[in-house]
N, C-alpha and C positions, 0 to 999 in steps of 0.2 A: 344380505342375510334374508332368509325366508323362514316362515313357520310352516312346518310339515305336520299334518294331523298325526296324533299318537298311533292310531290304528295302522296308518301307512308306514310309519317308522318301524313298528313291530313286525309287520308283514314282510318288509324288505330288509330288515336288520340294520336300519339306519340309526346311528346313535348321535347324540349331540357332538358336534365337531367333525362328523363324517364329511368326506368330500363328495360332491356330486357334480355332474357335468350337465349343462343345459344345451340341448340340441334344438336348433331352430328348424321347424318343419314349415310347410307351406302356409298353414293357417293356425299353427299352435307351437307350443314349446314342450319338449320331452325332457324330463329330468331323469338322469341315469345315475344311480349310486355307484361310486368308484370303490373298488376293493383296494386294500393296502397290499403291499408286496408280501407281507406275511400271510394274508388271506389267500393270495394267489399261489403260494408255494404248493407244488404237487398237482396243480390243475392240469398241467400239460400231460400227465400220465393218463388222466381220466378222458381227456378229449384229444389225444395225440393225433389220430387220423384226421379229425376235422381241422385241427390247427395246421397240420402238414398240407392238407388240400388248400387251405386259405393262403398259406405262404407260397405254394406253387402258383396259384392263380394270380397273386399280386406280382410275383416275379415275371410271369408272362405279360401282364399289363404294363409293367415298368419297361420291359424290353421293347414292347410295341411303341410306347411313348418315346423311348430313346431313339428308335429307328426313324422317327418322323423328322 
């Protein structure tokens, strides 16, 4: 459990009980609020091309790794 300042919670829409992910960086920790499935509904329409490009890039990387 962590205590997040109220202004940060308001700014990023974090509510009590929200899930967050902690990402370790070289010399710090990044906290990323996670969206629920309900909040993600329809996001693919808004960012369709970016998501498709990312999927294609991951596919190329996986194929390269599999060929090794």
